N, C-alpha and C positions, 0 to 999 in steps of 0.2 A: 504494500500500500504506500509506503514511504517513497519507494522508487517511482511509482506511478505519479504521485503528487509532484515529485521533483521533475519528472519528464514533462508533465503538463505545465509546470512553472517555466521550464526552459523554453518550450515551444511558444508559450504565451509571450515570454520576454523577447524571443526572436521576432515574433510576429509584430509586436509593438515597436521594436527597434526598426523593422523594415518600414512600418508606417511612418515613423518619425523621419527616416531617411528620405522617403518619398515626399514628405510634406516640407522638406527643407526650403523649397522655393515655390513660387506661384507661377505656373507655366503661362497663364493668361497675361500676367504682368511682364513675364519674360518675352512674350511676343512683341510687346512695346519696346523693350530694351533691344531686341534684335534689329530694330530700325537703325541702330548704330552700326550694324554689320552689313546691311543690305546693299550698300554700294559695291561691295566686293564679294559677298557670299550669298548663297541660297541655301535652303533646307530641302531643295528638290534633289532627289537621287539622280546622279549622273550629270547634273548641270553645274558646271564650274563657271566662275567668272574670273576676275583677277585673282581671287582666292579660291580654294577648293570648296566643293559642296560640303555643307556641315550636316547633311543627312546622315544620321547614325553615328555622329562623331563621339558621343559619350560612350566610352569603353573601347573605342577603336584605337589601333596603333597609329602613331603619328606617321605622316608621310605615306599613307596607304591608298590614296586615291589613284587608281591606275590611269596613267596618261597625263596626270597633272605634273607640271614642272615646279618642284619644290626647290627652295634655295639650298645651297650647299650646307649652311648651318642646320637647317631643318632636316636635311638628309642625314647629317651626322647624328643629330638627336634621335632620329628614327632608328638608325643603325645601333644606337646605344640602348634601344628598348623603350623609348618614351611612349607611354600610352596615355590617351586622353581620359583619365579617370576624372571624376568630379573635382578632386583636389588639384590635379595638374591643370585642368581647364581653368579653375578659379585663379590660380597663380598666373597662367598665361593671359587670360582675359583682363586681369587687373594690370599687368605690366609685361607685354609680350617680349620686349627686348631684354628683360631680366631672365626669362626662361630660355629664350633662343637668341643669345647675343649675335648680332650680325644678320638676323633673319630679315626677310623682305617685307613683312607685314608693317605697313606704315602707321597703323592705328596705335596711338600712344597708350591705350588701355582705359578701362572703365574708371579707374581711380583718378584719371585726369579728365574725364568727360564732364564738361560743365553741368549738364543735366543731372548727372549721378554723383557728383563730387561730395555731396552731403552724406550719402549713404551708398557707397559703391559695393559694400558687402551684400546688401539686400539685392541690389541690381544684378550682381553676378550670380547669386543663388537663383534668382528668378530666370535669368537667361539660361542657366544650365538646366533648370527644370523644363524650360521650353525646348531646348535642344534634345533633351532626353526623350521627349515625346516624338521626335522626328525620326522614326525607325520604320 
């Protein structure tokens, strides 16, 4: 009986933890934040612009869009195993040049965006929630 209760507690804890992780950002608000990215990126599968498509980016290995010409620094990060986890995306979206020095992304990052400067952490969490839905 004790083992059963412990198992139920563990499963409940994991389920609650997953719900909290999913609730970390507001995808609807993230769609608004994505307007910062739209000049160079889409979330449409297979449609690249100046930057690669961000369709399915959350959890994807860096530099993985077939046929897209990544900068040499991004290729090196990709070869080193960089994966777009929510944590890595957050760091990159806040300050791209700090994560990939010498990369070609011209965007200075959400922490420098006038519209989101007051609360860039919430903006980036919302953006990642929106990107996570584009699979």
